[in-house]
Steps between C-alpha positions, in 0.01 A plus 500: 500500500797356299457346154579135443538220754741522790697233690551616861773316684470491880703329773800271502467341159741269323751627237285384200289810533799720431549306178129537413516870582783544251312300232170693541690831496654417162165393360322817633179300510463494879613753763685361805490671840671407823301566809633519855183612667329343798236229430209735574635757248582259211145458376436877518802558282394230250154662451699769315683248277219281376502265327782351692657170632628542848776245576559450878702246692367245754598703811339826375163348399460370855534857639189620315173535682321211334163660513620826349700315236205289389267803493753702298573236248144392444382861467769579238552207259769697314745435789642149483717364787761225413681351794854369475522209736723216615199282576351364177205315641136495401398592849725816489361585164144461620575728795636770273200476265262544790676824583438623147848431356515367147776245565840420608843437350782307650819677601702266277292572189684640202481860364320349193237336726459833691441684174248247388319516838473883465363467143243237599378698799459815298290298264265426787607156593633337824859385543422186715412135441149375445511316829541824693218672312272205559581494868437879528162463330397216734599705792296808383197279430527349847526838666201624300295199612596553870436875456835592653589864508827619339674525838371147599629362165838652570522354846384156384775496232763590755368232739530254211862596465572410857524850650423556873259772616785730593659459155166563335449805708841644403437410129170679484582783744221404736488381860516127599161566669352606163647188339331282766166685437532435128585135556194445710284647218691276242442190714127577523469549121680193387374270781810417699663600828866492456773640271615155367151422369464855367826465306391164365174653373689588188449137401129477586320355193222714340228263607600501869550879496153551358356303787673734753293806419 
């Protein structure tokens, strides 16, 4: 295991990370590693570099198996994933937090902002707005109340993003039939019978949700 924190750069990132790499190299306080591995190999590599901040782009993060990613990140809190994204919305941030990521940074952010994000994350904080954190917490509380499994929670989140069954199947590397089976289970637990109502369940007030048990 290497000494000191690492920053692991993965995917098609913006030029600011080159500038940050040069700054960190001069300071010798943080080691920077460029990683060209496949998504299923990145976390294995990072287990050897903890503590570390893994910076990935929008396209790469969507290639991960979400279940494996969440399990890997929650089982090793010394690996922190920061996503560089072109979509700076609270909904996008909430989705990333649910996967176990610690935040997102916009592609147009400066090198100084990127350096601050790395420092904040290594200090144990999130690099997202309070609205996103509150939304993620509400979602987790709802799922706990409805007793959704991890896979059901993943599918419900993708339904809420507007994905079709075939797209969900491709995203999670399962069959469309398995998606339909999970949706039936989700509908039964949250007391609805269609995907539109299931997606809208994110906004179910606590009092109403309590009455659905």
